[in-house]
N, C-alpha and C positions, 0 to 999 in steps of 0.2 A: 663107116668102118673102112679102114684101109685094106685093100685086097690082100696084101702080103700077110696081114695078121690073121686072116681067116685060116691060115695054115698052122697057127700056133698049137702045138701038141698039148700044152698044159691048160688050155682054156676049156673049162667045163661048161661055161655059159658066158655070154657077153651081153652087155646092154649098151645101147646107143642113145645118148641124150641129145639135147639141142646142140651142145658144143663139145662135150666130152664122151669118149668111148671108154667103157670100163670093163676090164677083163678079170675074171675070177681065177686066181692062181692058188686057191686053197686057203691058207691062213692070211694071205695078202691079196691086194688088188693092184692091177696095173691100170693107171689112169692116163689116157692119151688125149691131149687137148688139140682139137682140130682147128682149122682156120675158118670154120663156119661162123656165121653171125646170125644172132636172133634178135628180134625186137617185137614187142607186144606179143610175146609167147609164140612167135612164128619164126621158123628158120628160113633164111633167104637163099636164093639159088646161087648167089655169088660167094666167093671166098675172099677173106681179107688177108693178103700175104703176110706171113710171119705172126699172125694173131695168136696162134696156138703156142708158139715159143714165148711170146711176150707174156701171156696169161700164166703159163706154167712157171716162167722165171720169177714173176712177181709173187705168185703163191709160195713157191719154194723159199724165196727170200723172207717172207713174213712168217712162214712156218718155222724157219730157223731162228728168227729173232724174237718171237713172242712166246717161246717155251716157258719162260718164267711166269707168264700170266696164267697159262693153262697148257696142258699137254695137247698134242695133236697127232694125227694119223701118219704124218710124213716119216718115211724111212730113208729114202735116197732118191736123187734124180740123176745119179751117175750110172749110165747104162752098164758100165763095166762091173758094177756091183749087183746087177740084176741076175736072176737065175740063168744058168748056162743056155737054156732053151731059147732065151730072148736075144741072145747075142747076134743071131742071124739078121735081126731087124734093127741093128744099131743105127744105121744111117737114117731110117725113118724116125726112130724113137728119140734120138739125140736132141735134147733141148725142149721137147714138147711132151715129155712123159715123166711120171714119178711112180715109185713103188710105195704103197701105203699099207697100213694095217687095216684089216677088215673090221668093221664095227656093225653094231645094230643101229641103224639110222633112226634118229629122233625126227619124226615127220613134220617138222615146223621150220620155217625160215625165220631167223631172229634178226629183225631189221632195226637198226638204230638210225634215228634222224636227228642231226644237229641243226639243220636248216630246213625251212619249209619249201618244198619243191615237188614237182612231179605229181604223183597221185595224192600225196598229202595236201598239196596246194589246191588241187581240184576238189578234194573232200571238204577242206576248210571253207572254200568259197560257197559250197552248197549248204553246209550244216554247222559251220563253226566248230567242227570236231576234226581230230586227226587220230586215226586208229580207234575211233569210237570215244575218244577222250575229249571233253569240252576244253576249248582253248579260250581262256578268259581275255587274254591280251588281244588288241587289235593289230593284226599282222599284215605285212606286205610280202609279195613273192620274194623268195630267196633270203628272207630275214632269219637270223639266228634265233633258235628257241632259247629262252632263259635257262632251260635245262634240257639236255638231250632226251629224246623220247624213245622208248622201246615199244615198237609196234609190230608184233609177230604176224605171220600169215601161215596158212596151211601150205604144205608142200605137195602139189598135185603132180602125179606121174604123167597125166595128160591134161590138156586144157589149162585153164587159168588158176593160179594160186588165189586164195581168198583171204583178204585182210580180216583179222580177228582181234579181239581185245586180249590184253594180258590175262584178264580174269577168265576168258573163254579158254585160253591155252592151259591155264592152271587146272581147269576141269578135266583135262585129259591126262594128267600126270600127277605124281606126288608133288606137294607144294615145294619141297626143298629142291627138286629138280628144276621146276619153273623158276624159282628164285635164283638158282645157280646160273641158268641160261641167261636170265636177264642181267645179273650182276657182271658176268664174264663178257657178255656182248657189249655192255656199256664200258667196261674197263678196256677192252680191245679198241673200241671206238676212240676213247679219250687218248689212249696211247698213240694211235695212228694220227689222230687229228693234230696233236701237239707236234709230233715228229714231222709231219708233212707241211704244216704251217711254216716251219723254219725254212722249208725248201720252196716256198712260194705257192703252195697248193692248199686249198681248203677241201677237207673231206666233208662233203655235205651230208651224205648218208651212205650206208653200206648194209650188207646182209651177211650173216654167218649161219653155218649149219653145223650141227653137232651129232655125235654118235656115242655109243657106249660100248665098252669092253668090260664085262663083269660089272662091278660097281663104279667104274671110272668113266666120267664123261669127258670126251675129248673133242677138239675142233677138227672138222673134216671138210671135204669138198675143195673149195677155193678160198683164198683169203685176200681181201682188199685189192681186187683187180678192177680194171675199168669196165668189166662186164657186170660186176656185183656192187659197184660203188659209183657215186657221183664225185668227180674230182673237178674242182673249179680253180681257175687262175686267180690267185689272191690279188694281184696287181690291178686287175680290171673288175674285181667284185664290187657290185653296187646293189643295195637293196632296191627292190621294185623292178629288177630286170632279170633276165635269164643269163647268168654269167657265162663267160667263155669256158668251155669244158674240155676235159681230156678223157672222155668216155663215150659210150655209144648213144648219148643224148643227141649227138650230132646226126646220127642216122634216124632216130625217132623224129627229130625236128624236120628232117628232109621228107619223111613219109607223111607227116602232118601237112607240110607245105604242098605236096602234090595231091593231097586229098585222098590217099589210100584209105579204104573203109575198114581195114583190119579183118575183113571177112573173106574177101575174094583172094585169088591166087596172089602170093607176094610178088611184087614187081622186080624186074632186074634193076640192080643198082648201077648208076652211071659210074664210069671209070673214075671220074673226079671225086665222087663220094667215097668210093672204095679207097683211093689213095689218101684222101684227107683223113679218113678214119684210121688208116694205118699210121699216118704221121702223128695223130693225137695219141694213139696207144704207145707208139715208140717213144714219144716225148716223156710220157709219165713213167715208162719203164726205165729210162735213163735217169730220171730224177730220183725214183725210188731205190733202184739198185746201185746207182753210181757207175753203171757199166754201159758200154755199147753192146748192142745185140750182135753177136758173132755168128 
């Protein structure tokens, strides 16, 4: 949490997540995206310069451009349009924050996988399943599924999220809600996959989160960022390899390479890893938004 924001007179409560700080302003929330980096559900001691502005800008872009698929919680990211009490913090909030509608959060992460990678690849090698679903075809790492998979997980406030089956998710809500979440997650994925492919990026997988206002279900949190998605370079994509990425897989790979056990204190990241991560995030920001980060 930024020291200046502790003085916010309108904040009734605040929550600090792995990357985002969320402030309750009554009917709305102020989401501030920090430069913190997390991997394997652990926040690292180093900051990635400009990361918060990059993630915030990408989310705002997709919230603005996917409204025809389904509504979302985004109100504005223009600080001048925030409540008067927030104007004193304009310099800090500029570019890394957004004002959103408050919702009742649906406590599941809606993951869509177009290609087999990461935890899905690990599960498949062990059990021939992904998200508990049997995969009949013989697959190689990074191969495209014949049909994109919906593999939800629980949304844990602390510790690790747990992968569950679609059937298990349905047991916790009305069937129409589960079906809506699945259908809209797949629709968003396919929209973004086709859009980004034209720009030389493969969207391998991503996650979405949803909330409700009354009877309306809307998209919340972040949308199609390098923190919540795997972005691969189309030009160098090859089945059976780990493709060149524009996301935090680079940091995961580094941590695996140095043998970090994921249990002990997170190590300091070398300057080279920090700047390479920033470069990857910046590249995908420019490709998605068509803008330079200012």
